[in-house]
C-alpha positions as CSV (number, residue, x, y, z in Angstrom):
1,M,34.3,-14.5,11.9
2,A,31.8,-12.2,13.6
3,R,29.0,-10.9,11.5
4,N,25.8,-9.0,11.9
5,S,23.0,-11.2,13.3
6,L,21.2,-11.2,10.0
7,C,24.3,-11.8,7.8
8,R,23.8,-15.6,7.7
9,P,22.1,-17.7,5.0
10,H,18.3,-18.0,4.9
11,R,17.4,-21.6,4.9
12,S,14.4,-21.4,2.6
13,L,16.7,-19.8,0.1
14,L,19.4,-22.5,0.3
15,T,17.6,-25.5,-1.1
16,D,19.5,-25.2,-4.5
17,A,22.7,-24.6,-2.7
18,S,22.9,-27.9,-0.7
19,V,26.2,-29.7,-1.2
20,R,25.8,-32.8,-3.4
21,T,28.3,-35.7,-3.5
22,L,29.1,-36.7,-7.0
23,E,30.2,-40.3,-7.7
24,S,32.8,-39.6,-10.4
25,L,35.5,-37.2,-11.4
26,K,33.9,-36.6,-14.8
27,A,30.6,-35.4,-13.3
28,A,32.5,-33.2,-10.9
29,S,34.5,-31.6,-13.7
30,V,31.3,-30.8,-15.6
31,V,29.8,-29.0,-12.7
32,A,33.0,-27.1,-12.0
33,A,33.3,-26.0,-15.6
34,V,29.7,-24.7,-15.6
35,A,30.0,-22.9,-12.3
36,C,33.3,-21.3,-13.2
37,A,31.9,-20.1,-16.5
38,L,29.0,-18.4,-14.6
39,V,31.0,-16.8,-11.8
40,V,31.8,-13.2,-12.3
41,P,35.6,-12.8,-11.8
42,T,36.8,-10.5,-9.0
43,R,38.3,-7.3,-10.4
44,S,41.6,-6.3,-9.0
45,D,40.6,-2.6,-9.0
46,A,37.4,-3.2,-7.0
47,A,38.6,-0.7,-4.4
48,E,38.6,2.0,-7.1
49,E,35.0,1.3,-8.1
50,R,32.2,3.7,-7.1
51,T,30.9,2.9,-3.6
52,P,27.2,2.1,-4.0
53,R,24.7,4.1,-1.9
54,V,23.3,2.4,1.2
55,L,19.6,2.3,1.6
56,R,18.3,2.5,5.2
57,L,14.9,1.2,6.3
58,D,13.7,4.7,7.3
59,D,14.6,6.1,3.9
60,A,12.8,3.2,2.2
61,L,9.7,3.8,4.3
62,A,9.7,7.6,3.6
63,T,10.1,6.9,-0.1
64,A,7.1,4.6,-0.1
65,L,4.9,7.2,1.6
66,E,5.7,9.6,-1.2
67,H,5.7,7.4,-4.2
68,Q,3.7,4.2,-3.6
69,P,0.7,4.2,-5.9
70,T,-1.7,2.7,-3.4
71,V,-0.9,5.5,-1.0
72,L,-1.3,8.1,-3.7
73,Q,-4.7,6.6,-4.7
74,A,-5.9,6.6,-1.1
75,R,-4.8,10.2,-0.7
76,A,-6.7,11.2,-3.8
77,Q,-9.8,9.5,-2.6
78,T,-9.6,11.4,0.6
79,E,-9.3,14.6,-1.3
80,A,-12.4,13.7,-3.4
81,A,-14.4,13.0,-0.2
82,A,-13.4,16.5,1.0
83,G,-14.8,17.9,-2.2
84,R,-18.1,16.1,-1.6
85,V,-18.3,17.7,1.9
86,E,-18.1,21.1,0.2
87,Q,-20.8,20.1,-2.3
88,A,-23.2,19.1,0.5
89,R,-22.4,22.2,2.5
90,S,-23.3,24.5,-0.5
91,G,-27.0,24.0,0.2
92,Y,-26.6,26.3,3.2
93,L,-25.5,29.2,1.2
94,P,-27.5,31.5,-1.2
95,Q,-27.8,30.3,-4.8
96,V,-27.4,33.2,-7.2
97,T,-27.7,32.9,-11.0
98,G,-27.1,35.6,-13.5
99,T,-28.7,35.5,-17.0
100,A,-28.4,37.5,-20.2
101,L,-30.5,37.1,-23.3
102,Y,-30.6,38.5,-26.8
103,E,-33.2,37.4,-29.3
104,R,-34.2,38.4,-32.8
105,L,-38.0,38.2,-33.1
106,H,-40.0,38.2,-36.3
107,S,-43.8,38.2,-36.5
108,S,-45.9,37.4,-39.5
109,S,-48.8,39.5,-40.7
110,G,-51.8,39.7,-38.3
111,V,-49.7,38.8,-35.3
112,G,-48.3,41.3,-32.8
113,I,-45.3,40.9,-30.5
114,G,-45.3,41.6,-26.8
115,T,-43.0,41.0,-23.9
116,G,-43.7,39.7,-20.4
117,I,-41.7,39.2,-17.2
118,S,-42.1,36.1,-15.0
119,S,-43.2,37.2,-11.6
120,T,-41.3,34.3,-9.9
121,T,-38.0,34.3,-11.8
122,G,-37.6,37.8,-13.0
123,T,-36.6,36.6,-16.5
124,A,-37.8,38.1,-19.7
125,G,-40.1,36.2,-22.0
126,T,-42.1,36.7,-25.1
127,S,-45.8,36.3,-25.8
128,T,-47.9,36.6,-28.9
129,T,-51.3,38.2,-29.2
130,T,-53.5,37.7,-32.1
131,G,-55.0,40.8,-33.8
132,T,-57.3,41.3,-36.7
133,T,-54.8,43.3,-38.7
134,G,-51.1,43.8,-38.6
135,L,-48.0,43.7,-40.7
136,A,-45.0,41.5,-40.5
137,A,-42.3,43.0,-38.2
138,T,-38.9,42.1,-36.8
139,H,-37.6,43.3,-33.4
140,N,-34.6,42.8,-31.1
141,L,-35.2,41.7,-27.5
142,F,-32.6,42.3,-24.7
143,S,-32.8,40.9,-21.2
144,A,-30.4,40.6,-18.2
145,G,-31.1,39.7,-14.6
146,L,-30.2,38.0,-11.4
147,T,-32.1,35.4,-9.4
148,A,-31.4,34.2,-5.9
149,T,-32.7,31.6,-3.5
150,Q,-31.9,30.9,0.1
151,L,-32.8,27.7,1.9
152,I,-34.6,28.4,5.2
153,W,-35.5,24.9,6.5
154,D,-35.7,21.4,5.0
155,F,-36.1,19.2,8.2
156,G,-32.4,18.4,8.4
157,Q,-31.9,17.1,4.9
158,T,-29.0,19.4,4.0
159,I,-27.3,19.5,7.4
160,D,-27.4,15.7,7.8
161,R,-26.1,15.1,4.3
162,T,-23.2,17.5,5.1
163,R,-22.5,15.6,8.3
164,A,-22.7,12.3,6.4
165,A,-20.2,13.5,3.8
166,A,-17.9,14.7,6.6
167,A,-18.1,11.3,8.2
168,S,-17.3,9.6,4.9
169,R,-14.3,11.9,4.5
170,D,-13.1,11.0,7.9
171,S,-13.6,7.3,7.0
172,L,-11.4,7.7,3.9
173,Q,-8.8,9.5,6.0
174,S,-8.6,6.4,8.1
175,T,-8.5,4.3,5.0
176,E,-5.5,6.4,3.8
177,R,-3.8,5.6,7.0
178,T,-4.4,1.9,6.4
179,A,-2.9,2.2,2.9
180,K,0.2,3.8,4.4
181,Q,0.5,1.1,7.0
182,Q,0.1,-1.7,4.4
183,A,2.8,0.0,2.3
184,M,5.1,0.2,5.3
185,L,4.6,-3.4,6.0
186,Q,5.4,-4.4,2.4
187,V,8.5,-2.3,2.5
188,R,9.7,-3.8,5.8
189,T,9.1,-7.3,4.4
190,A,10.9,-6.6,1.1
191,F,13.7,-4.8,2.9
192,F,14.5,-7.7,5.3
193,Q,14.1,-10.2,2.4
194,A,16.7,-8.3,0.5
195,H,18.8,-8.2,3.7
196,A,18.6,-12.0,3.9
197,Q,19.6,-12.3,0.3
198,K,22.6,-10.0,0.9
199,A,23.5,-12.3,3.8
200,L,23.6,-15.2,1.4
201,V,26.1,-13.4,-0.8
202,T,28.4,-12.9,2.2
203,V,28.0,-16.6,3.3
204,G,28.5,-17.7,-0.3
205,N,31.8,-15.9,-0.5
206,E,32.9,-17.4,2.7
207,S,31.9,-20.9,1.6
208,V,33.8,-20.4,-1.7
209,S,36.9,-19.3,0.3
210,N,36.7,-22.3,2.6
211,Q,36.2,-24.8,-0.3
212,Q,39.2,-23.2,-2.1
213,R,41.3,-23.7,1.0
214,H,40.2,-27.3,1.3
215,L,40.9,-28.0,-2.4
216,A,44.4,-26.6,-2.1
217,Q,45.0,-28.8,1.0
218,I,43.6,-31.9,-0.6
219,Q,45.4,-31.4,-3.8
220,G,48.7,-31.3,-1.9
221,F,47.8,-34.5,-0.1
222,V,46.9,-36.2,-3.4
223,E,50.2,-35.1,-5.1
224,Q,52.1,-36.5,-2.1
225,G,50.2,-39.8,-2.4
226,I,48.7,-39.4,1.1
227,R,45.1,-39.2,-0.2
228,P,43.3,-40.9,-3.2
229,E,42.3,-38.9,-6.2
230,I,38.6,-39.4,-5.4
231,D,39.1,-36.9,-2.5
232,L,40.3,-34.4,-5.0
233,A,37.2,-35.0,-7.1
234,Q,35.0,-34.5,-4.1
235,A,36.8,-31.2,-3.2
236,R,36.3,-29.9,-6.7
237,T,32.6,-30.9,-6.6
238,D,32.2,-29.1,-3.3
239,L,33.9,-25.9,-4.7
240,A,31.7,-26.0,-7.8
241,N,28.5,-26.3,-5.7
242,A,29.7,-23.4,-3.5
243,R,30.2,-21.3,-6.6
244,V,26.7,-22.1,-7.8
245,T,25.4,-21.2,-4.4
246,L,27.1,-17.9,-4.6
247,I,25.7,-17.2,-8.1
248,N,22.2,-18.0,-6.9
249,A,22.6,-15.7,-3.9
250,Q,23.8,-12.8,-6.1
251,T,20.9,-13.3,-8.5
252,N,18.4,-13.5,-5.7
253,Y,19.8,-10.4,-4.0
254,I,19.3,-8.4,-7.2
255,T,15.7,-9.7,-7.5
256,A,15.0,-8.8,-3.9
257,K,16.2,-5.3,-4.5
258,A,13.9,-5.0,-7.5
259,Q,11.0,-6.2,-5.3
260,L,12.0,-3.6,-2.7
261,N,11.9,-0.9,-5.4
262,Q,8.4,-2.1,-6.3
263,A,7.3,-1.9,-2.7
264,M,8.6,1.7,-2.5
265,G,6.8,2.6,-5.7
266,V,9.8,3.7,-7.6
267,Q,11.3,2.8,-10.9
268,G,15.0,3.2,-10.6
269,P,18.4,1.4,-10.8
270,L,19.5,-1.3,-8.4
271,D,22.9,0.2,-7.7
272,F,22.3,0.3,-3.9
273,E,22.9,-1.9,-0.9
274,V,20.5,-2.4,1.9
275,S,21.9,-1.4,5.3
276,D,22.8,-3.9,7.9
277,E,20.1,-3.3,10.4
278,D,17.2,-5.1,12.0
279,I,13.9,-4.0,13.5
280,S,14.1,-3.3,17.2
281,G,11.8,-4.9,19.6
282,V,8.2,-3.7,19.9
283,P,7.7,-2.4,23.5
284,E,4.4,-4.2,23.9
285,E,5.5,-7.5,22.4
286,D,5.7,-9.2,25.9
287,Q,2.2,-8.1,26.9
288,S,-0.8,-10.5,27.0
289,I,-3.0,-11.1,23.9
290,P,-6.1,-9.3,25.5
291,Q,-3.9,-6.2,26.2
292,L,-2.6,-6.2,22.6
293,V,-6.1,-6.6,21.2
294,A,-7.3,-3.7,23.2
295,I,-4.5,-1.5,22.0
296,A,-5.1,-2.5,18.4
297,S,-8.8,-1.9,18.6
298,Q,-8.2,1.7,19.7
299,S,-5.6,2.5,17.1
300,R,-6.3,0.4,14.0
301,P,-7.3,2.8,11.2
302,E,-9.4,0.1,9.5
303,F,-11.6,-0.1,12.6
304,Q,-11.9,3.6,12.8
305,A,-12.8,3.8,9.1
306,L,-15.7,1.3,9.6
307,E,-16.9,3.1,12.7
308,R,-17.1,6.4,10.7
309,Q,-18.7,4.8,7.7
310,R,-21.4,3.4,10.0
311,R,-21.9,6.9,11.4
312,A,-22.1,8.3,7.8
313,S,-24.9,5.7,7.0
314,E,-26.8,6.7,10.1
315,L,-26.7,10.4,9.1
316,T,-27.7,9.5,5.6
317,L,-30.8,7.8,7.0
318,S,-31.6,10.9,9.0
319,A,-31.3,13.1,5.9
320,I,-33.6,10.7,4.0
321,H,-36.3,10.9,6.7
322,G,-36.2,14.7,6.3
323,A,-37.6,14.3,2.8
324,Y,-41.0,13.4,4.3
325,G,-41.3,17.0,5.3
326,P,-41.6,20.2,3.3
327,T,-38.8,22.5,2.1
328,L,-39.0,26.2,2.8
329,A,-36.9,28.7,0.8
330,A,-36.8,32.4,0.1
331,L,-36.4,33.6,-3.5
332,G,-36.0,36.9,-5.4
333,G,-34.9,38.4,-8.6
334,V,-34.2,41.5,-10.6
335,S,-34.0,42.0,-14.3
336,E,-34.1,44.5,-17.1
337,S,-35.6,43.9,-20.5
338,G,-36.6,45.8,-23.6
339,F,-36.5,46.0,-27.4
340,A,-33.4,48.3,-27.2
341,L,-30.5,48.7,-24.9
342,D,-31.3,52.3,-24.2
343,S,-35.0,51.7,-23.4
344,M,-35.0,48.7,-21.0
345,G,-37.4,48.4,-18.1
346,T,-36.6,47.1,-14.6
347,N,-38.5,44.2,-13.1
348,W,-38.1,42.6,-9.7
349,N,-39.7,39.9,-7.5
350,V,-39.4,38.4,-4.0
351,G,-41.2,35.6,-2.4
352,L,-41.3,32.3,-0.4
353,S,-41.4,28.8,-1.8
354,L,-42.8,25.8,0.0
355,N,-42.3,22.5,-1.6
356,W,-43.8,19.3,-0.1
357,P,-43.5,16.0,-2.0
358,L,-46.7,14.3,-0.9
359,F,-46.2,11.2,-2.9
360,Q,-43.2,9.9,-4.9
361,G,-44.1,6.4,-5.6
362,G,-42.2,5.0,-2.6
363,L,-38.9,6.7,-3.5
364,T,-38.1,7.9,0.1
365,A,-39.2,4.6,1.6
366,G,-36.8,2.7,-0.7
367,Q,-34.0,5.1,0.1
368,S,-34.6,4.7,3.8
369,R,-34.6,0.9,3.5
370,E,-31.3,1.0,1.6
371,A,-29.7,3.3,4.3
372,R,-30.8,1.0,7.1
373,A,-29.2,-2.0,5.3
374,N,-26.0,0.0,4.8
375,I,-25.9,0.5,8.6
376,D,-26.2,-3.2,9.1
377,V,-23.5,-3.9,6.6
378,A,-21.1,-1.5,8.4
379,S,-22.0,-3.1,11.8
380,A,-21.2,-6.6,10.4
381,Q,-17.9,-5.3,9.0
382,I,-16.9,-3.9,12.3
383,T,-17.5,-7.3,14.0
384,A,-15.5,-9.0,11.3
385,E,-12.7,-6.5,11.7
386,Q,-12.6,-7.1,15.5
387,L,-12.1,-10.9,14.8
388,Q,-9.5,-10.2,12.2
389,I,-7.6,-7.9,14.5
390,R,-7.4,-10.5,17.2
391,V,-6.2,-13.2,14.8
392,Q,-3.5,-10.9,13.4
393,V,-2.3,-9.9,16.9
394,E,-2.2,-13.5,18.0
395,Q,-0.3,-14.7,15.0
396,A,2.3,-11.9,15.2
397,E,2.8,-12.4,19.0
398,L,3.1,-16.2,18.7
399,A,5.6,-15.8,15.8
400,I,7.7,-13.4,17.9
401,Q,7.9,-15.8,20.9
402,S,8.5,-18.8,18.6
403,A,11.3,-17.0,16.7
404,K,13.1,-16.0,20.0
405,V,13.2,-19.7,21.1
406,V,14.4,-20.9,17.7
407,I,17.1,-18.3,17.7
408,D,18.5,-19.5,21.0
409,A,18.5,-23.1,19.8
410,S,20.0,-22.2,16.4
411,K,22.9,-20.3,18.1
412,D,23.8,-23.4,20.0
413,A,23.5,-25.6,16.9
414,T,25.8,-23.2,15.0
415,T,28.4,-23.2,17.7
416,N,28.4,-27.0,17.8
417,A,28.6,-27.3,14.0
418,R,31.6,-25.0,13.8
419,E,33.3,-27.0,16.5
420,Q,32.4,-30.2,14.5
421,L,34.0,-28.6,11.4
422,R,37.1,-27.7,13.3
423,L,37.5,-31.3,14.5
424,A,36.8,-32.7,11.1
425,E,39.5,-30.5,9.5
426,G,42.0,-31.7,12.2
427,R,41.1,-35.3,11.7
428,Y,41.5,-35.0,7.9
429,E,44.8,-33.3,8.2
430,S,46.1,-36.0,10.5
431,G,44.9,-38.7,8.1
432,V,42.2,-40.1,10.4
433,G,39.1,-38.6,9.0
434,S,37.6,-38.9,5.5
435,V,36.7,-36.3,2.9
436,I,33.0,-37.3,3.3
437,E,33.3,-36.5,7.0
438,L,34.8,-33.1,6.1
439,G,32.1,-32.4,3.6
440,D,29.3,-33.3,6.1
441,A,30.8,-31.0,8.7
442,Q,30.9,-28.1,6.2
443,L,27.3,-28.8,5.3
444,A,26.3,-28.9,8.9
445,V,27.7,-25.4,9.4
446,Q,25.9,-24.1,6.4
447,N,22.6,-25.6,7.5
448,T,22.7,-24.4,11.1
449,E,23.6,-20.8,10.0
450,A,20.7,-21.0,7.6
451,Q,18.4,-22.0,10.5
452,L,19.7,-19.1,12.6
453,V,19.1,-16.5,9.8
454,Q,15.7,-18.0,9.1
455,A,14.8,-17.5,12.8
456,E,16.2,-13.9,12.9
457,F,14.4,-13.0,9.7
458,S,11.2,-14.5,11.0
459,L,11.6,-12.4,14.2
460,A,12.0,-9.2,12.2
461,L,9.0,-10.0,10.0
462,A,6.8,-10.9,13.0
463,R,7.7,-7.6,14.7
464,A,6.8,-5.7,11.6
465,E,3.5,-7.6,11.4
466,L,2.8,-6.8,15.1
467,L,3.5,-3.1,14.4
468,S,1.0,-3.3,11.6
469,A,-1.6,-5.2,13.7
470,L,-1.3,-2.5,16.4
471,G,-2.0,0.2,13.9
472,R,1.6,1.7,13.7
């Protein structure tokens, strides 16, 4: 019966489902009883049940990009980096501060109260003057004002810090793309794993049907005295094992759907079926390794993130070197102060400020040394990423070519195994073959179909890994 290319058993998932020959009718009956107790009976009204929704690969990928926590975390980190760019850029703009002050002042006997205004900040203050005589007094003091400063030049410290923050933001944007690609790879892997498990359910149902047909046939032969009772025991054992295989396939399929939900980043029911689809061929999969490496180096977001991080470190070093020079800024302020709100005086000030840190105990030199080391770290990471990209591309490409060859061989093996089963069934019906020969032929079909599904699953996974290695 024709099926989708992936609707065949996955060999690595069939180890527990291998057909076992029991030596006695008693052991066969025990296995059959256990298996029958575990199998969920087929409902006669299955056609009336609600049709489960079908999850397509594109929908699963879109869901992951919206809900996968790793993607959301990377997106938040990019947003935080954008905020740091605004923080660094704020140094270009005027810095304006408003102040308001109310004080209740009390002076003891012999001390007078006076007020003063700072010539640099424009804020009100208090001063005390000592006199020879005086009486204790209490006064109110009101003050309100604005101060402003504007950076004029700081030898590139502010501009380079802003550029470094922008480069870091761009680096995290590339890191966000990396997180998205990793999430997509995980979804593709989980999707096709669930698809393989779904294929096991289909094959398990077919195997149970075939074994039931064999059992009915053999039971008729035994009742007629044509075959010994041990053949009936063998048939019951084979049917019991087929049912156990089906149970395992159903359980593993549910588990695979739960893992797919995890890969998508959702917490929801498992009342869905994965669609019968496979990943199409990658257009560049037949190109040479050097060509694929060149494509990956230009498009991999990890590589771009490291390049931008190195650029950010270089700009940080330039900003640190600017600390060796002075900082020139303009400043000004205006305020009003007095002992009563209706009798306040206006004060103002303007000026220039030149600050030059002549010696900071080696602070700038230490920061410069750290920045240079960070540049070397980024350069080493870029080299390591280049090596990693080549390995990933080579592994994915070799896996694709290997899977294609294995698929062709497995198709031939499956065709021959099915012909072997047909001949074995004919020999058994004619009384020439044995039940062991029939069971071996059935097992051969099961194993060759498992090999074919394994190869097709490996091809789909290798293509997904090649897409990820190419930065897609």
